[in-house]
C-alpha positions, 0 to 999 in steps of 0.5 A: 387376353388372347382367344386361347385364354378366353376359351380355357375351361373353368377350373373343375369344382374340387370335391371336399376331402373327408377328414376321418377324425373330425367327421367322427367327432361330428358324428358323435356330437350329432348323436348326443344332440339328436338321440340324447345319447351320452358321449361316453357311450357313443364315442368308444364304439365309433373309435373301435370301428375306426381303428378296425378299418385302419383309419385311426391311430392313437393320436387320431383317437386322442384328438377325436376325444378332445374335440368331442368332450372339449366342445361339449364341456365348453359349449356354453362359453362357445355359444356366447362367443358365436352369438356375438359373431352372427347377426341372428339369434343363436337358436335360428342356427341349425344344430348341425351347423352349430356343432361344426362351428363350436367344434371349430371354436374349440380348436381355435380357443381351446387347443394348440391347433394353429389358427389356419389349420383349425379354420380350414379343417372346420370349413372342409368338414362343413363342405362334407357334412353341410354343403358349400353354402353353409360352409361359407357361413362357418368360414365367416364365423370362425374368421371372426372368432379367430380375431381374439383369444379366449380371454379376450372373448370372455371379456367381451361376452361375459358380465363382470363378476361384480355386475352379475356373479352367477352369469359371469361364472356361467359364461366363464366356466360353461355351466347353465346359470341355474346349475351355478346357483345350485352348486354354490348353494350346496357348496357354500362359501365365497368365490374361490370354492365355486370357481374351483368346483366349476373348473374341476367339472371342465377337467377330464377325470382320471379313469379309476379302477376297483379291485373287487375284494377276494377276486383281484388286488390293487397290486395285480392292477398296478403291475398290469398297468406298469410304471407311470400309468398305475397309481394307487387310489387317493382314498379307497384301499381298493382303487387304482388310477390310470394316470395316462388313460388307456383302455381298461378292457385290455386288462385281464382282471377287468375282462374277467369281471374281477375288477371294474371301472368305478369312481373312487367316490362310488367306492367310498359310499359302498365301503362306508355302508359296509363298515357302518356298525350294526346291532346284531346279525349282519348276514343280509344286504340289499342294493335297492337301486343296483343298476348298472352294477358297480356298487353292487359288485363291490358290495357283493365282494365285501359281503362274501368276505363276511359270509353275508348274502346280497340281493341286488334289485333293479327296476329296468330289465336291461340294467338288471342284466348289467347288474347280473354281469357285474356280479357274475363270478362273485364268490359269495351268495347273491341274487339279482331281481328285476323289481321296483324299490317303491313296490318291493317284493321283499318283506319289511325288516328283511335286511341288515344293510340297505343301499339306496343309490337313487335316480337323480339329476346327475349333477355330481358327474358333469365332468364325466357327462358334460352334455348332461348340464345342457340337458337337465332343467330345474324342473327335473328336480321336481320329478325326481323328488317324490321318487327319491323320498319313496325309495328312502322310505322303503329302504328304511322299511326294508331294514331291521331295527338296528340295521343301517340304510345308506341313502346316496346320490350322484348329485350335490343339489340340496333338494336331492340330498339333505332335504330329502333325508330330513323330510323323510325322517320328519314324516313330511309327505308320508308316514313318520320313520323311526331312525337316527343319523349315523356319522358317515365321516369316520367311515371314510378314514383319511378323506379330508374336508368332509364338513360338519356331518353327520352326512358326507358330500364329496367334491371333484375339486376337493377329493378328485371324485364325483360329487357323491352324497351319502347319508347313513341312517340306523333304524331305531323302531 
């Protein structure tokens, strides 16, 4: 080596290059973790801002969405794999570091992104958001992960089904063990059904629209979406599915409030209550837990078509404002009030139909809110239980004799569904209630696999809906 070579200055340190797609996905994941935010609320404004700056095209937005939702859905599986690649407990890894690693693992094991690109892009992101030292740790972990594919890793980190069925399913399908157990109890049956359900929870759901009767039609929505994207709903006569995705707010009917985004299971619940036979008058309807307003808007439109009035009550003021917005322009009479359904301002026996869609664990919507599975705890059910029973008792007090109450939850957990209804009817923990079951199954015509009744449990893998539960009860005295 000559003197000139010895004196050559060191190569300047390269500044890490910010990848806008992965940086945005990381921002969304941090918001979910730090603020208990929901990805479906955090991600759209981030994408809108990026588009406005000119940083994103359609493909960029699609990749960012996949990175966020894919990482959240498969977090349990990926964490088990990462734990096998490090020499310390997973809980000792800083959450921002783990977000970058899990997002890198998703690119390696859950997408078609080439291995070298997945690793290098993740390490570059780590340099930007974590610093050079922790980027080296990210690089080391991801290189270990890249040595095998997803099936190979699962064979390493998950017990066999025969050894421990629930733990096997929990790791393979990325659900907490207690949720696997609860869903299995609610579903019944053997291995095939629960695996189908858990797989459905990890699939991206279609966007489903509702054409509010008297204000929009499914033909209008289908025409606006065009061939290939707009498909009729499977079960609801008011539903249209956006097969290729897109932005619902771009449709005139949605912007004007004549249509909205609403899962078909939610539509079926409102329709079943609206079509349940009642004795006598049918002019006063109540939605006792109306926020954020999807069911209230559909009920309001159905009520208007029969000359009935809807009262929509919501305890939280900000959610009551959402209900008011959803009902704005409804052709029939309606009123939105901020009120607690457990201490109602209305007189007993005031209504002919009452919907009580109670607060719950949300285990029926895990495909839409995948982060909820990691946030919920078994003990949360104990906190919901008294509220659910109180709301159902007040709903039955609010309906007149001969009228009908619909008790609904977006959860299939038995402790939030049939057990609540049976406890209230039998007077456990409160005053006895004189009411009888109404078979809900005939009120969902054409929908298969509704069970033995009289209540109904919908399922993602059987019906393509959220796991909505509905019990219909007629007041008898």
